[in-house]
Backbone of each chain as ProteinMPNN parsed JSONL, in Angstrom:
{"seq_chain_A": "QVKLLQSGAALVKPGDSVKMSCKASGYTFTDYIIHWVKQSHGKSLEWIGYINPYSGGTNYNEKFKSKATLTVDKSSSTAYMEFSRLTSEDSAIYYCARVDYWGQGVMVTVSS", "coords_chain_A": {"N_chain_A": [[6.05, -174.868, -15.934], [7.168, -174.15, -19.727], [10.874, -172.709, -19.657], [13.104, -171.058, -21.883], [16.046, -169.789, -21.192], [17.89, -167.389, -21.592], [22.198, -166.321, -22.152], [23.032, -163.355, -21.279], [23.001, -159.722, -22.315], [26.034, -159.065, -24.573], [29.178, -157.415, -25.823], [30.879, -157.227, -28.51], [34.858, -157.289, -29.827], [34.837, -156.523, -33.158], [35.601, -159.387, -35.34], [35.991, -160.701, -33.366], [34.542, -163.74, -30.864], [31.929, -164.974, -29.931], [30.07, -166.498, -27.548], [27.467, -167.364, -26.607], [24.101, -168.912, -24.689], [21.619, -171.322, -23.63], [19.39, -171.934, -22.026], [17.281, -174.077, -20.901], [14.127, -175.625, -19.246], [11.58, -177.224, -17.293], [10.204, -179.059, -19.503], [11.407, -182.436, -20.922], [14.314, -182.146, -22.384], [15.816, -183.076, -24.577], [13.839, -184.183, -25.759], [12.821, -181.909, -28.284], [14.205, -180.377, -30.698], [16.081, -177.724, -30.555], [16.292, -174.445, -32.623], [17.431, -171.544, -33.975], [18.383, -167.862, -34.205], [18.152, -164.916, -35.753], [17.398, -161.379, -35.138], [18.054, -158.774, -37.066], [18.413, -155.492, -36.25], [15.53, -154.095, -35.706], [14.118, -155.021, -38.61], [13.376, -157.789, -40.11], [12.825, -161.74, -39.221], [15.593, -164.296, -39.475], [16.454, -167.538, -39.713], [19.302, -169.994, -38.285], [19.808, -172.183, -37.782], [19.082, -175.511, -36.601], [19.812, -177.505, -33.293], [19.727, -181.064, -32.232], [19.175, -181.953, -29.465], [18.577, -184.656, -28.263], [20.513, -186.175, -30.084], [22.915, -184.768, -31.323], [22.835, -183.744, -33.504], [22.941, -181.574, -36.598], [21.598, -178.801, -38.228], [22.27, -176.587, -40.659], [21.627, -172.645, -42.267], [23.055, -172.308, -44.998], [23.718, -169.552, -45.217], [24.754, -169.481, -42.316], [26.693, -171.478, -41.829], [29.1, -171.051, -41.904], [29.519, -169.416, -40.116], [28.504, -169.972, -37.177], [28.282, -171.458, -34.747], [26.643, -174.307, -33.505], [26.492, -176.322, -30.048], [25.569, -178.317, -27.412], [24.686, -179.017, -23.775], [23.515, -181.897, -22.488], [23.629, -182.348, -19.457], [22.909, -180.465, -18.618], [21.02, -178.945, -19.439], [20.941, -177.789, -21.246], [21.591, -174.836, -24.321], [23.92, -173.813, -27.061], [25.428, -171.367, -28.961], [27.77, -170.618, -30.751], [29.281, -168.004, -32.355], [31.56, -166.905, -35.064], [34.306, -164.831, -36.041], [33.166, -161.988, -35.92], [31.384, -159.726, -37.706], [30.111, -155.828, -37.928], [27.322, -156.604, -39.667], [26.651, -158.055, -37.811], [25.614, -157.758, -35.522], [23.309, -157.997, -33.104], [19.991, -159.491, -32.25], [19.466, -162.413, -30.378], [17.494, -164.865, -31.151], [16.846, -168.221, -28.844], [14.832, -170.712, -29.638], [12.143, -172.956, -29.622], [9.673, -173.134, -31.321], [7.315, -173.426, -30.817], [8.099, -172.222, -27.561], [10.246, -169.423, -27.215], [13.288, -168.058, -26.331], [14.156, -165.101, -24.507], [16.498, -163.476, -25.56], [19.592, -162.826, -27.004], [21.406, -159.9, -26.542], [23.445, -158.811, -29.515], [25.865, -156.644, -29.599], [28.255, -155.133, -32.067], [31.386, -154.426, -31.653], [33.565, -151.499, -31.939]], "CA_chain_A": [[6.652, -174.332, -17.392], [8.622, -174.252, -20.675], [11.401, -171.559, -20.398], [14.136, -171.452, -22.248], [16.415, -169.141, -20.84], [19.43, -167.23, -22.501], [22.408, -165.714, -20.943], [23.057, -162.09, -21.277], [23.845, -159.194, -23.359], [27.077, -159.32, -24.937], [29.373, -156.042, -26.211], [32.833, -157.709, -28.404], [35.286, -156.637, -30.729], [34.808, -157.349, -34.881], [36.767, -160.337, -35.383], [35.822, -162.17, -32.578], [33.659, -164.598, -31.13], [31.008, -164.752, -28.768], [29.114, -168.083, -27.324], [25.511, -167.851, -25.93], [23.161, -170.113, -23.632], [19.858, -171.278, -23.701], [19.05, -173.219, -20.825], [15.63, -175.008, -20.823], [13.345, -176.078, -18.132], [9.908, -177.222, -17.728], [10.048, -180.21, -20.551], [12.38, -182.991, -21.016], [15.591, -181.713, -23.49], [16.234, -184.269, -25.464], [12.447, -184.07, -26.876], [12.387, -181.817, -28.695], [14.883, -179.518, -30.734], [16.14, -176.534, -30.491], [16.264, -173.723, -33.374], [18.323, -170.693, -33.704], [17.516, -167.525, -34.923], [18.725, -163.326, -35.987], [17.139, -160.164, -35.406], [18.907, -157.321, -36.663], [17.878, -153.822, -35.746], [14.154, -153.199, -37.328], [14.093, -156.025, -39.577], [12.861, -159.378, -39.765], [13.68, -162.671, -38.482], [16.055, -165.215, -40.066], [16.829, -169.043, -39.067], [20.385, -170.132, -38.412], [20.207, -173.85, -37.857], [19.069, -176.195, -35.753], [20.621, -178.775, -32.93], [18.926, -182.121, -31.585], [19.881, -182.288, -27.953], [19.69, -185.959, -28.435], [21.47, -186.159, -31.341], [23.817, -183.683, -31.255], [22.979, -183.441, -35.216], [22.813, -180.042, -36.496], [21.628, -178.383, -39.206], [22.813, -174.904, -41.027], [21.361, -171.764, -43.19], [23.767, -171.743, -45.4], [24.432, -168.308, -44.878], [25.64, -168.909, -41.025], [27.519, -172.438, -41.77], [31.349, -170.762, -41.423], [29.394, -168.14, -38.714], [27.277, -170.814, -36.404], [28.338, -172.877, -33.941], [25.401, -175.032, -32.345], [25.998, -177.469, -29.482], [24.301, -179.201, -26.653], [25.401, -180.563, -22.832], [22.228, -182.601, -21.558], [23.264, -182.491, -18.592], [21.993, -179.091, -18.043], [20.053, -179.027, -20.185], [21.67, -176.572, -22.464], [21.835, -175.643, -25.413], [25.008, -173.128, -26.516], [25.311, -171.028, -29.843], [28.922, -169.594, -30.729], [29.667, -166.986, -33.455], [32.685, -166.527, -35.251], [34.873, -164.057, -36.539], [32.256, -161.189, -36.144], [31.363, -158.444, -37.34], [29.078, -155.536, -37.13], [26.825, -157.052, -39.94], [26.333, -159.313, -36.744], [25.087, -157.039, -34.274], [21.775, -158.369, -33.767], [19.563, -159.807, -31.47], [19.862, -163.561, -30.867], [16.868, -165.83, -30.207], [16.81, -169.859, -29.101], [13.768, -171.289, -29.407], [10.861, -174.897, -30.069], [9.554, -172.597, -32.559], [6.43, -172.303, -29.991], [8.894, -171.429, -26.906], [11.187, -169.066, -27.077], [14.384, -167.186, -24.859], [14.211, -163.879, -24.178], [16.639, -163.254, -26.901], [20.543, -161.805, -26.266], [21.43, -158.726, -27.926], [24.865, -158.78, -29.455], [27.007, -155.647, -30.09], [30.116, -155.173, -31.929], [32.177, -152.39, -32.05], [35.546, -151.672, -31.823]], "C_chain_A": [[7.166, -174.208, -18.141], [8.877, -173.03, -20.139], [12.75, -172.034, -20.825], [14.694, -169.918, -21.773], [18.312, -168.723, -20.902], [19.856, -166.296, -21.371], [22.27, -163.759, -21.964], [23.722, -161.453, -22.044], [25.577, -159.34, -23.731], [27.643, -157.949, -25.909], [31.083, -157.298, -26.945], [33.031, -156.667, -29.891], [35.287, -157.057, -32.111], [36.461, -158.292, -34.135], [36.889, -161.567, -34.026], [34.674, -162.982, -32.21], [32.554, -164.163, -30.108], [29.816, -166.434, -28.61], [28.132, -167.553, -26.354], [25.354, -168.719, -25.65], [21.987, -169.82, -23.538], [19.696, -172.151, -22.598], [17.884, -173.567, -20.57], [15.564, -175.532, -19.555], [11.651, -176.309, -18.522], [9.428, -178.27, -18.385], [11.699, -180.631, -19.925], [13.017, -182.493, -22.894], [15.412, -182.082, -24.525], [15.332, -184.171, -26.438], [12.624, -183.964, -28.081], [14.225, -180.249, -29.401], [15.094, -178.364, -31.077], [16.539, -175.563, -31.562], [17.373, -172.448, -32.557], [18.41, -169.471, -34.629], [17.973, -165.953, -34.819], [17.885, -162.72, -36.166], [17.674, -159.264, -35.951], [17.549, -155.701, -36.5], [17.226, -153.458, -36.49], [13.819, -153.847, -38.161], [13.845, -157.828, -39.616], [13.695, -160.808, -39.301], [14.623, -163.836, -40.104], [16.564, -166.449, -39.905], [17.955, -169.341, -39.574], [20.768, -171.431, -38.321], [19.072, -174.339, -36.578], [19.904, -176.796, -34.686], [20.013, -179.465, -32.489], [19.711, -182.454, -30.522], [20.3, -183.786, -27.778], [20.464, -186.829, -28.637], [23.191, -185.812, -31.265], [23.416, -183.529, -32.746], [22.345, -182.427, -35.954], [22.856, -180.175, -38.416], [21.751, -176.989, -39.478], [21.556, -173.898, -42.018], [22.953, -172.337, -43.965], [24.812, -170.841, -45.572], [24.924, -168.201, -43.662], [26.546, -170.251, -41.146], [29.117, -172.197, -41.584], [31.128, -169.739, -40.084], [28.942, -168.893, -37.459], [28.2, -172.077, -35.727], [27.342, -173.93, -33.742], [25.788, -176.937, -31.548], [25.378, -177.246, -27.943], [24.775, -179.839, -25.531], [24.133, -180.359, -22.497], [22.606, -182.55, -20.206], [22.985, -181.449, -17.486], [21.495, -178.82, -18.64], [19.827, -177.405, -21.11], [22.009, -176.309, -23.109], [22.97, -173.814, -25.892], [24.614, -172.808, -28.217], [27.063, -170.421, -30.376], [28.792, -169.532, -32.441], [30.785, -166.316, -33.558], [33.285, -165.222, -35.799], [33.691, -162.477, -36.99], [32.25, -159.796, -36.442], [30.263, -157.201, -37.425], [27.979, -155.594, -37.905], [26.116, -158.324, -38.643], [25.874, -158.852, -35.464], [23.729, -157.675, -34.728], [20.905, -158.642, -31.985], [19.317, -161.642, -31.707], [18.636, -164.462, -30.282], [17.347, -167.819, -29.968], [15.411, -170.299, -28.987], [13.268, -173.341, -29.663], [10.29, -174.676, -31.002], [8.566, -172.271, -31.016], [6.668, -171.971, -28.385], [9.743, -170.746, -27.357], [11.702, -168.084, -26.043], [13.523, -165.917, -25.593], [15.485, -163.087, -25.02], [18.14, -162.641, -26.278], [20.961, -161.081, -27.223], [23.064, -158.778, -28.05], [25.242, -157.729, -29.879], [28.446, -155.676, -30.47], [30.525, -154.312, -32.135], [33.195, -152.636, -31.668], [35.763, -150.397, -30.567]], "O_chain_A": [[8.304, -174.006, -17.717], [7.985, -172.2, -19.964], [13.388, -172.996, -20.395], [13.961, -168.941, -21.922], [19.355, -169.274, -20.551], [19.252, -165.755, -20.444], [21.61, -163.324, -22.907], [24.741, -161.891, -22.577], [26.263, -159.836, -22.838], [26.834, -157.405, -26.661], [31.943, -157.879, -26.283], [32.327, -155.931, -30.583], [35.838, -158.146, -32.266], [37.416, -158.182, -33.367], [37.476, -162.628, -33.814], [33.764, -163.055, -33.036], [32.462, -163.041, -29.61], [29.12, -167.078, -29.395], [28.441, -167.441, -25.168], [26.08, -169.645, -26.011], [21.368, -168.763, -23.421], [20.119, -173.304, -22.693], [17.516, -173.001, -19.541], [16.519, -175.849, -18.845], [10.882, -175.906, -19.395], [8.292, -178.63, -18.079], [12.565, -180.09, -19.237], [12.485, -182.497, -24.004], [14.856, -181.451, -25.423], [15.597, -184.088, -27.637], [12.669, -184.855, -28.929], [14.944, -179.55, -28.687], [14.357, -177.843, -31.914], [17.745, -175.808, -31.609], [17.854, -172.336, -31.429], [18.512, -169.742, -35.826], [18.205, -165.636, -33.653], [17.217, -162.986, -37.165], [17.985, -158.494, -35.042], [16.39, -155.315, -36.645], [17.469, -152.83, -37.521], [12.938, -153.281, -38.808], [14.346, -158.753, -38.978], [14.905, -160.894, -39.092], [14.275, -163.975, -41.277], [17.767, -166.23, -40.048], [18.167, -169.224, -40.782], [21.868, -171.839, -38.695], [18.428, -173.592, -35.842], [21.075, -176.685, -35.047], [19.146, -178.799, -31.923], [20.745, -183.119, -30.586], [21.384, -184.262, -27.439], [20.969, -187.766, -28.019], [24.227, -186.473, -31.183], [24.268, -182.739, -33.151], [21.114, -182.419, -35.935], [23.423, -180.829, -39.292], [21.38, -176.178, -38.628], [20.592, -174.529, -42.452], [23.861, -172.743, -43.239], [26.005, -170.941, -45.857], [25.542, -167.165, -43.419], [27.44, -170.123, -40.31], [30.019, -172.957, -41.232], [31.986, -169.348, -39.292], [29.078, -168.16, -36.48], [28.599, -173.171, -36.125], [27.988, -174.818, -34.299], [25.588, -178.069, -31.988], [24.859, -176.228, -27.485], [25.264, -180.96, -25.671], [23.578, -179.287, -22.257], [21.599, -182.781, -19.537], [22.879, -181.447, -16.259], [21.284, -177.664, -18.272], [19.02, -176.518, -21.387], [23.006, -176.966, -23.405], [22.812, -172.814, -25.193], [23.833, -173.534, -28.833], [27.123, -169.258, -29.979], [28.465, -170.323, -33.326], [31.198, -165.462, -32.773], [32.385, -164.411, -36.022], [33.515, -162.06, -38.135], [32.81, -158.891, -35.824], [29.234, -157.59, -36.871], [27.124, -154.839, -37.443], [25.263, -159.198, -38.802], [25.785, -159.567, -34.466], [23.197, -157.859, -35.823], [21.198, -158.112, -30.913], [19.067, -162.152, -32.8], [18.678, -164.802, -29.1], [17.999, -168.488, -30.769], [14.927, -170.096, -27.873], [13.873, -174.405, -29.79], [10.118, -175.595, -31.803], [8.801, -171.337, -30.25], [5.704, -171.505, -27.778], [10.363, -171.396, -28.198], [11.05, -167.468, -25.2], [12.76, -165.764, -26.547], [15.305, -161.87, -25.071], [18.079, -162.028, -25.213], [20.972, -161.347, -28.425], [23.836, -158.788, -27.091], [24.871, -157.705, -31.053], [29.44, -155.994, -29.818], [30.085, -153.374, -32.8], [33.712, -153.641, -31.179], [36.889, -150.128, -30.149]]}, "seq_chain_B": "DIQMTQSPSSMSASLGDRVTITCRASQDIGNYLSWFQQKPGKSPRRMIYGATNLAAGVPSRFSGSRSGSDYSLTISSLESEDMAIYYCLQSIQYPYTFGAGTKLELK", "coords_chain_B": {"N_chain_B": [[15.604, -171.956, -51.004], [12.658, -171.587, -49.997], [10.714, -168.322, -50.643], [8.843, -166.085, -49.204], [6.696, -164.394, -48.918], [4.899, -161.714, -47.984], [2.02, -159.383, -47.006], [0.035, -156.413, -45.514], [3.465, -154.741, -45.775], [2.86, -152.538, -43.762], [0.34, -151.603, -41.984], [-2.737, -149.177, -40.917], [-5.281, -149.485, -38.22], [-8.488, -149.452, -37.034], [-9.716, -149.951, -33.268], [-12.101, -152.933, -33.436], [-12.37, -153.063, -35.471], [-11.996, -155.399, -38.75], [-8.884, -157.644, -39.17], [-6.578, -158.258, -41.346], [-3.686, -159.999, -43.089], [-1.092, -161.401, -45.046], [0.388, -164.874, -46.669], [2.124, -165.493, -49.161], [3.837, -168.136, -50.3], [6.189, -169.32, -51.953], [6.979, -172.093, -53.124], [4.805, -175.329, -52.892], [3.947, -174.693, -49.239], [2.464, -177.164, -48.61], [-0.032, -177.449, -45.2], [2.469, -176.208, -42.994], [3.053, -173.605, -41.429], [3.2, -171.263, -39.724], [1.962, -168.387, -37.562], [3.034, -165.771, -35.635], [3.005, -163.174, -33.372], [4.952, -160.311, -32.754], [5.88, -158.079, -30.151], [7.015, -154.604, -29.162], [10.358, -155.274, -27.989], [9.728, -157.604, -27.218], [9.657, -160.974, -27.475], [9.315, -163.277, -29.695], [5.611, -164.554, -30.081], [3.665, -167.374, -30.993], [0.917, -167.671, -32.722], [-0.472, -169.074, -34.204], [-0.63, -172.3, -35.823], [0.282, -175.271, -38.107], [-0.941, -174.03, -40.347], [-3.954, -173.195, -39.343], [-4.23, -173.712, -37.186], [-5.157, -172.958, -33.581], [-3.097, -171.538, -30.954], [-2.458, -172.309, -27.784], [-3.847, -170.265, -25.673], [-4.197, -168.158, -26.628], [-6.595, -165.805, -28.196], [-10.018, -166.024, -29.607], [-10.276, -164.27, -31.323], [-8.2, -164.317, -33.556], [-7.51, -166.051, -36.25], [-6.48, -168.238, -38.242], [-5.813, -169.281, -42.069], [-6.35, -170.898, -44.991], [-5.839, -170.115, -48.509], [-4.558, -172.094, -51.813], [-1.539, -171.288, -52.687], [-1.342, -169.048, -50.873], [-1.982, -167.49, -47.061], [-3.025, -166.586, -44.898], [-3.508, -164.79, -41.929], [-6.05, -163.242, -39.649], [-7.597, -161.535, -38.264], [-10.388, -160.734, -36.156], [-11.98, -158.654, -34.842], [-10.242, -156.338, -33.646], [-7.633, -155.509, -31.161], [-6.663, -153.594, -28.746], [-4.978, -154.319, -27.643], [-3.542, -155.855, -29.636], [-1.683, -154.05, -31.188], [1.176, -155.138, -33.039], [4.089, -156.484, -34.511], [3.887, -158.421, -37.143], [4.46, -161.944, -38.335], [4.912, -164.267, -40.461], [6.058, -168.034, -41.205], [7.368, -170.412, -42.561], [7.873, -174.179, -42.418], [8.468, -176.681, -43.804], [10.642, -176.902, -45.078], [13.774, -176.813, -44.9], [16.593, -174.186, -45.554], [14.588, -172.598, -42.697], [12.139, -170.082, -43.737], [11.688, -167.069, -42.865], [8.774, -164.489, -43.171], [8.456, -160.86, -44.181], [7.372, -159.142, -42.614], [4.671, -157.708, -40.722], [3.356, -154.488, -40.048], [1.369, -153.993, -37.266], [-1.013, -150.74, -36.573], [-2.886, -148.487, -34.531], [-5.558, -146.864, -35.948]], "CA_chain_B": [[15.246, -171.578, -50.447], [11.41, -171.058, -50.008], [10.615, -166.808, -50.304], [7.21, -165.727, -48.231], [6.004, -162.759, -49.427], [4.384, -161.136, -46.512], [1.614, -158.137, -47.283], [0.88, -155.614, -46.159], [4.144, -154.353, -44.867], [2.44, -151.855, -42.367], [-1.602, -151.271, -41.895], [-3.513, -149.157, -39.74], [-7.189, -149.776, -38.167], [-9.361, -149.304, -35.782], [-10.757, -151.047, -32.864], [-13.001, -153.077, -33.1], [-11.831, -153.306, -37.344], [-11.224, -157.138, -38.818], [-7.659, -157.037, -40.396], [-6.549, -159.512, -42.775], [-2.492, -159.96, -42.899], [-1.709, -162.163, -45.922], [1.479, -164.762, -46.565], [2.642, -166.127, -50.21], [4.847, -168.99, -50.442], [7.327, -169.279, -53.089], [6.108, -173.543, -52.929], [4.129, -175.686, -52.028], [4.229, -175.682, -48.191], [0.751, -177.51, -47.223], [0.262, -176.921, -43.669], [3.707, -176.112, -42.527], [2.402, -172.401, -41.952], [2.951, -170.184, -37.993], [2.409, -166.841, -37.44], [3.913, -164.698, -34.967], [2.812, -162.099, -32.83], [5.623, -160.216, -31.799], [5.28, -156.705, -29.649], [8.399, -154.353, -29.184], [11.126, -155.728, -26.671], [9.701, -159.191, -26.817], [10.569, -162.433, -28.583], [7.828, -163.473, -30.642], [4.944, -165.748, -29.402], [3.475, -167.676, -32.02], [0.1, -167.702, -32.253], [-0.903, -169.971, -35.221], [0.377, -173.022, -36.74], [-0.273, -175.764, -39.19], [-2.37, -172.901, -40.992], [-5.222, -172.665, -38.978], [-4.564, -173.819, -35.57], [-4.946, -171.875, -32.682], [-1.966, -171.614, -29.905], [-2.715, -172.336, -26.336], [-3.872, -168.903, -24.835], [-4.453, -167.183, -28.411], [-7.927, -165.156, -28.244], [-10.313, -166.826, -30.696], [-10.256, -163.454, -32.634], [-7.087, -164.47, -34.074], [-7.924, -167.243, -36.855], [-5.556, -167.817, -39.761], [-6.812, -169.757, -43.245], [-5.517, -171.161, -46.48], [-6.222, -170.764, -50.078], [-4.107, -171.881, -52.319], [-0.017, -170.84, -51.921], [-1.654, -167.819, -49.858], [-2.501, -168.072, -46.222], [-3.84, -165.696, -43.868], [-3.8, -164.751, -40.603], [-7.342, -162.494, -39.284], [-8.316, -160.142, -36.679], [-11.921, -160.851, -36.0], [-12.064, -157.816, -34.044], [-8.793, -155.193, -33.234], [-8.154, -154.581, -29.594], [-5.539, -152.646, -28.152], [-3.416, -155.106, -27.321], [-2.869, -156.598, -30.786], [-0.327, -152.965, -31.796], [2.614, -154.896, -32.767], [4.491, -156.855, -35.684], [3.338, -160.115, -37.044], [5.484, -163.003, -38.783], [4.342, -165.71, -41.136], [6.931, -169.045, -41.036], [7.576, -171.446, -43.262], [8.783, -174.915, -42.055], [8.607, -177.255, -44.45], [11.969, -177.023, -45.665], [15.095, -175.86, -44.669], [16.226, -172.995, -43.742], [13.181, -172.3, -42.599], [12.302, -168.656, -43.674], [9.805, -166.112, -42.494], [7.948, -162.952, -44.129], [9.642, -159.744, -44.034], [6.7, -159.066, -41.112], [3.035, -156.761, -40.875], [3.804, -153.677, -38.613], [-0.143, -152.931, -37.345], [-1.141, -149.556, -35.681], [-3.497, -148.143, -34.571], [-5.766, -145.777, -36.745]], "C_chain_B": [[13.704, -171.275, -50.806], [10.87, -169.583, -49.714], [8.738, -167.072, -49.554], [7.667, -163.917, -47.884], [5.145, -162.595, -48.381], [3.746, -159.583, -47.076], [0.132, -157.834, -46.265], [2.302, -155.398, -45.295], [4.149, -153.248, -43.649], [0.408, -152.192, -42.733], [-1.623, -150.425, -40.657], [-4.689, -149.408, -39.683], [-7.793, -149.626, -37.119], [-9.895, -150.258, -34.679], [-11.882, -151.493, -33.466], [-13.393, -153.931, -34.744], [-11.578, -154.911, -37.751], [-10.053, -156.726, -39.941], [-7.194, -158.541, -40.141], [-4.963, -159.567, -42.643], [-2.461, -161.132, -43.991], [0.162, -162.857, -46.48], [1.572, -165.654, -47.76], [3.917, -167.076, -50.572], [4.893, -169.412, -52.099], [6.915, -171.228, -54.045], [5.44, -174.136, -51.943], [5.111, -175.944, -50.529], [3.318, -176.476, -47.592], [0.892, -176.544, -46.183], [0.786, -176.338, -42.703], [3.711, -174.394, -42.625], [2.205, -172.294, -40.267], [2.77, -169.031, -38.665], [2.734, -166.715, -36.408], [3.689, -163.599, -34.418], [4.748, -161.332, -32.521], [5.606, -158.422, -31.236], [7.217, -156.087, -29.396], [8.804, -154.534, -27.532], [11.135, -156.258, -26.251], [9.997, -160.165, -27.745], [9.116, -162.32, -29.213], [7.072, -164.384, -30.324], [4.133, -165.933, -30.929], [2.148, -168.022, -31.633], [-0.817, -168.612, -33.215], [0.086, -170.968, -35.51], [-0.74, -174.379, -37.32], [-1.435, -175.311, -40.302], [-3.197, -172.509, -40.29], [-5.439, -173.194, -37.708], [-4.189, -173.368, -34.797], [-3.999, -172.19, -31.833], [-2.604, -171.892, -29.053], [-2.852, -171.144, -26.181], [-4.226, -167.953, -25.672], [-5.873, -166.876, -28.184], [-8.106, -165.456, -29.281], [-10.361, -165.961, -31.839], [-9.24, -163.692, -33.425], [-7.707, -165.503, -35.205], [-6.614, -167.57, -38.703], [-5.941, -169.57, -40.806], [-5.982, -169.738, -44.479], [-6.085, -171.238, -47.705], [-5.285, -171.082, -51.396], [-2.206, -172.23, -51.47], [-0.329, -169.78, -50.972], [-3.086, -168.269, -48.464], [-2.664, -167.156, -45.305], [-4.209, -164.938, -42.454], [-4.833, -163.433, -40.053], [-7.596, -162.145, -37.787], [-9.496, -160.259, -36.406], [-12.579, -158.731, -35.957], [-11.217, -156.861, -32.763], [-9.295, -154.983, -31.859], [-7.122, -153.469, -30.193], [-4.216, -153.189, -28.563], [-2.666, -155.946, -27.997], [-2.374, -155.546, -31.901], [0.505, -153.908, -31.463], [2.914, -155.653, -33.86], [4.425, -157.923, -35.722], [3.818, -160.915, -38.805], [4.673, -164.425, -39.651], [5.803, -167.178, -41.024], [6.879, -170.354, -41.741], [8.609, -172.865, -42.487], [8.429, -176.702, -42.156], [9.372, -178.424, -44.715], [13.066, -176.009, -45.107], [15.733, -175.129, -45.656], [14.954, -172.617, -43.718], [13.403, -170.793, -42.822], [10.865, -168.408, -43.174], [9.687, -164.515, -43.448], [8.559, -162.03, -43.528], [8.835, -158.943, -42.619], [5.491, -157.801, -41.559], [3.295, -155.826, -39.786], [2.377, -152.995, -38.76], [-0.098, -151.839, -36.042], [-2.28, -149.487, -35.887], [-3.868, -146.749, -34.736], [-5.798, -144.687, -35.729]], "O_chain_B": [[13.488, -170.725, -51.886], [10.519, -169.433, -48.544], [7.896, -167.969, -49.532], [8.285, -163.044, -47.275], [4.652, -163.621, -47.913], [4.505, -158.708, -47.491], [-0.743, -158.694, -46.171], [2.311, -155.856, -44.153], [5.05, -153.069, -42.829], [-0.306, -152.823, -43.512], [-0.945, -150.622, -39.648], [-5.358, -149.588, -40.7], [-7.118, -149.799, -36.104], [-10.476, -151.286, -35.03], [-12.662, -150.706, -34.003], [-14.168, -154.829, -35.073], [-10.926, -155.595, -36.961], [-10.068, -156.015, -40.946], [-7.323, -159.444, -39.314], [-4.781, -158.88, -41.638], [-3.453, -161.858, -44.07], [1.082, -162.064, -46.683], [1.084, -166.76, -47.526], [4.91, -166.602, -51.125], [4.081, -169.674, -52.987], [6.673, -171.411, -55.238], [5.343, -173.869, -50.745], [6.119, -176.624, -50.337], [3.222, -176.602, -46.371], [1.481, -175.467, -46.09], [0.176, -175.932, -41.714], [4.213, -173.829, -43.596], [1.391, -172.947, -39.614], [3.14, -168.658, -39.778], [2.827, -167.82, -35.875], [4.265, -162.699, -35.029], [5.62, -162.076, -32.073], [5.284, -157.58, -32.075], [8.25, -156.757, -29.429], [8.237, -154.258, -26.475], [11.786, -156.401, -25.216], [10.629, -159.956, -28.78], [8.193, -161.507, -29.166], [7.716, -165.422, -30.171], [3.981, -165.052, -31.775], [1.938, -168.554, -30.543], [-1.972, -168.808, -32.837], [1.301, -170.77, -35.504], [-1.948, -174.521, -37.13], [-2.361, -175.908, -40.851], [-3.423, -171.305, -40.416], [-6.533, -173.198, -37.143], [-2.982, -173.125, -34.772], [-3.878, -173.415, -31.812], [-3.784, -171.781, -29.386], [-1.844, -170.559, -26.579], [-4.577, -166.854, -25.243], [-6.5, -167.902, -27.921], [-7.223, -165.44, -30.138], [-10.448, -166.36, -33.0], [-9.438, -163.0, -34.423], [-8.817, -165.819, -34.775], [-6.303, -167.038, -39.768], [-6.232, -170.657, -40.307], [-5.193, -168.884, -44.883], [-6.75, -172.213, -48.057], [-5.284, -170.119, -52.162], [-1.789, -172.859, -50.497], [0.563, -169.594, -50.144], [-4.189, -168.811, -48.515], [-1.569, -167.286, -44.757], [-5.363, -164.615, -42.171], [-4.176, -162.392, -40.067], [-7.712, -162.567, -36.636], [-9.788, -159.065, -36.474], [-13.229, -157.987, -36.692], [-11.431, -156.727, -31.558], [-10.369, -154.613, -31.386], [-6.87, -152.871, -31.239], [-3.194, -152.934, -29.2], [-1.682, -156.591, -27.634], [-2.47, -155.767, -33.108], [0.862, -154.054, -30.294], [1.905, -155.683, -34.565], [4.729, -158.653, -34.778], [3.576, -160.54, -39.953], [3.987, -165.332, -39.178], [6.732, -166.609, -40.451], [6.235, -171.294, -41.275], [9.762, -172.694, -42.091], [8.236, -177.571, -41.306], [9.288, -179.652, -44.717], [13.086, -174.786, -44.972], [15.407, -175.455, -46.797], [14.303, -172.334, -44.723], [14.383, -170.19, -42.383], [9.758, -168.937, -43.077], [10.451, -163.824, -44.122], [9.17, -162.204, -42.473], [9.46, -158.309, -41.769], [5.54, -157.143, -42.598], [3.455, -156.267, -38.647], [2.005, -152.123, -39.545], [0.511, -151.93, -34.977], [-2.902, -149.99, -36.823], [-3.307, -145.76, -34.265], [-5.973, -143.521, -36.081]]}, "name": "protein", "num_of_chains": 2, "seq": "QVKLLQSGAALVKPGDSVKMSCKASGYTFTDYIIHWVKQSHGKSLEWIGYINPYSGGTNYNEKFKSKATLTVDKSSSTAYMEFSRLTSEDSAIYYCARVDYWGQGVMVTVSSDIQMTQSPSSMSASLGDRVTITCRASQDIGNYLSWFQQKPGKSPRRMIYGATNLAAGVPSRFSGSRSGSDYSLTISSLESEDMAIYYCLQSIQYPYTFGAGTKLELK"}
């Protein structure tokens, strides 16, 4: 069955970066683009961007263009998102998704 | 960016009630509209795609419809397991955008 398994929660300091992973299984990794979505506490969902695992092509929400970097490792069927120059506004849960299937989310807490 | 205006923001209903949640798109999105259910501490689950198509494994009491730029999610007979927050998503244009959510509670 399709699964997207994300890395564990992260506690990071303001100004630092965090890199989270999303390991896909149960389907051909390069057949589906992977989206990343942010959910701040108690709030709605924001689309960050997507990466095409086949080509490596990306498309970012303008709001996150200077903040997020999406990459993939085809050999391990894993997608990555690096979030840089973190502030308290970046504390949230981050999901990877195929839209029809979602990872379990990564809680990122930015605190000194 | 396409704005998705979702209403109501919250509602309470009784078991067995018919419930309807609506999203209005600021531009034409055709049928590129999905509905998601999110329970506390869980990831969103896609319920409806293509505005009217039931996702695999979703109970038949859920349905989606479209009238012009208004999209609706209807639960024909509310069950206790349906208590959740529901979001719409437009996927015709990047950036994808979600509605603000509707919190469905038991009366």
